[in-house]
N, C-alpha and C positions, 0 to 999 in steps of 0.2 A: 504494500500500500504506500503510495507516494504522496508527499505533501504538495499542496497547490503552490504555484509560484507567487500568488498574491493572497493576502488575507485582510483586505482593507474594508470590506463591507460590514461595518459594525452596526449593531442595533442602536447604539448611542443612548442618550438620556431618555429618549422616548420609550425605548425598550425597558429601561429601569423603572420608569413611571408605570408602565403597563404591568410589569411584574409585581410592583407594590399593590396596585389595584386588584389584581387577580389574587394575590396572597391574602389581602384583607377579606375577600369573599370566602376563600378556602378556609380561613382560620375559624369561621363560625360553623363549619361542618362538625357534627357531634364527635366524629372520630378524632379530628384535629384538636378540639377542645379537651378531649380526654388525654391526648398525647402531651398536652401542656404539663400535666401533673408530674410525670417522671423527672424531667430535668429540674423543675421547680422544687420538688421535694428533696432531690439530691443536693441542690444548691443550699436550701434551707438547712438540711441536716448537716452538711459539711461545714457551713458557717457556724452553726451552734457548737458542733464538736470542736472545731478549730479554736473558737474563741474561749471555750471552757478548758480545753486540754492544752492548747499551745500558746495561749496569750501570756500566761505567767512565765514559762521558760523563754519564750521569744523576747519578752520585755527585759528579763534578766540578762540575756545575751546581748541585746542592744545596749543596755546600760554599760556592760563591760566594754563593748566596742567603742562607745562614746568616750568613756573614761580613758581609754588607751589610744585614741586616735589623735595624732598630731594635726591631721588635716582639719578635724572638727574644732580642735582647740584654736588653731589659726583662724578658722572661720568665725569662731566666737569672738576672738580679739578684734577682728575686722568689723563685725557688727557693732561691738561696743564703741570702737573708735569712730564709727559713722553716726553714733548717737541713736542707734536703733534699739536693740534689745540684746540681752545676754541669753545664749542658749541654755546656760545653767539655771537661769531663773524659771525657765519653762520646761525643764528637763523631764519631769514626770509626765506632764501633758504631752510633750513631744514623743516620749517613748510609747505611750498608749496609742496615740494617733498613728505613729509609724507602724506599730504592730498590727493595727487594724487595716492600714493601707496595704499590708502584706497578705493578711489572712483572708480578707473579703475577696480580693481579686483571685486568690488561689481557689476559693470555693466557686467563684464565678466561671473560671476557665474549666474547672472540673465539670460543672453543669453543661457548659458548651460542648466539651469533648464527649460527654455521655449522649448529648443530643445528636452530635454528628455521627457517632458510631451506631447507636441503638434506636434513636428516634427518626433520623433521616431516612432509613429504609422504609419506615411506615409512611412518612410524608411522600417519598418518591413513589411507593406502591399505590398510594391513594390517588395522587395526581396522574400517574400513568394510566390508571383505569378510567378516570373521568375526563381527562383532557388530552393526554398524549398517548393514546392507545396505538397510534400509527408510528410511534418512535420505538423501534425494536431494541431489544437488549443485546448489546455487543461488547459490554465490558467484561473483563476477566479479573479474578481474584479481588473482587470488590471489597469484601470484608477486611482482608489483609491490608490492602492499600489504604482503606479508611482508618484502620487502627494505627498504622504507622504514621499517617498524616496527622492524626489527632495527637499522637505522642510528641512528635517533634515540634509541632506548633505550640503545644502546651508548655514544653520545656523552654523553648525560645522566648515565649511570652513571659513566663515567670522569671527567668534570668534577666531579661531586658527590663522588666518592671522593677526588680530589686535594684539593678544597677542605676536606674534613672530616678530612684526615690529621692535623692537630694534636690531634684527640681521642685519637689513639693514645698521646700522652704520658701519658694517664690510662687504663690498660688496660681497666677496666670500660666506659668510654665508647666506646673504640675497638671493643670487641667488639660493643657495641650498635649502633654505626654500621654495622659490617660486616653484621650481620643485617638491618638496615633496608634497606641498599642492595641486598643480594642478594634480599631479598623483593621489592623493586621490580623488579629485573631479571627474575626468574623470572615474576612475575605479568604485567608489562606486555608481555613478549616472547612467552610461551607461550600466554597465554589467547587472543590473537588468532589465532595460527597453528593452534590446535586446532579452530577453527570456520570459518576464512576460506574454505575450499573448499566448505563445505556451506551456510553461512548467508548469506542476503542481507544487505545493509547494514542494512536495517530490523531484521532478526532479530538481528544482532550488537548493535545498540543495546539491544534488550530484554534480551538475555542478560547484557550487561555491567552493566546496572542491576539486574536481578533477582538475578543470582548473583555480583555484585561481591565480596561478603564471602567467598563460597566460594573464588573465584579467589585472593583475597589470603591466605586461610588456607592454601591449597595452597602459595603462594609462601613463606609463613613456614616451613612444614614443610620445604620444600626448602632454604631458607636455613639452617635449623638442621642439616640433614643435611650441608650444604656445609662445615660446620665440621670435619667428619671427612675427612681426606685420602683414605682409601680410597673414599669416596663420589664423588670427582671422576671416577672411571673410568666409572661408569654413570649418574650423575645427569642429564647433559644429555638422554639418551634416556628414562630413567625418568620424569623430570619431564614430558617430552612425552607419555608414555603416560598419566600421571595427568590432565594437563590435557585430553587428547583424550577420555578416558573421561568426564570430568566435563562437558566442553563438548558433546559429541555426545549424551550422555544428556539433558542439559538442553535441547538443541535438539529432540530427539525428543519430550520432554514438552511443549515449547512448541507444536510443530505438532499434537500430539494434542489440545490444548485448543481448536484452531481459533479462536484469538483474533485472527489477522491477517485483515484484510479485503483479499483480493487482488483 
């Protein structure tokens, strides 16, 4: 199977808006409403367990790191010299907030990974029967590919989140970093799972190149919604619906063009 010489025909923002509209309708199907429960309960359970079990040890470890860090001592001296505030005066508050900023995203990415591996097949199956029955299954090793993708995206997200935690000392930067990391998480995790069962490896490469901008725009929209706590309930499934509508519609268009030489 050879790749086409051009991959310029992108669905663009119109396709993204159409995917969101279709996903909103699909979300109210009883099966999709029921699917919301699994990732939400996992996120909620993970958050409770992590806060009760890991909050104390993590706070103690952070306290030790702050006490021994020459970089933070230098930063504290710079803040005092600028007439702002001393990190030591808000140390307890800073430790608690930092620990929560680590643990809550950890539970969130866990819920998203569970949604990608276990809920997305339900989403894809539901939409395949009702709207994309003409799009045949040509993917291979879908579960293995999905699990591996969820693992590496989760690890990169968590490591990157921890490394960029100092940006939260300056709230506008912290908010921007949060949006960027969640855009990465939604896009890199959900775009693959939306087409992995239907698209062959060659087709996936074409879709990711042709519609890469659309996938990232959807991720950005989901990351912005993720700033609203009520959205945490439905967003893992709703984002899956958006990506699946966008991905399968793009795959349908790709096959209709007959640009693959099988």
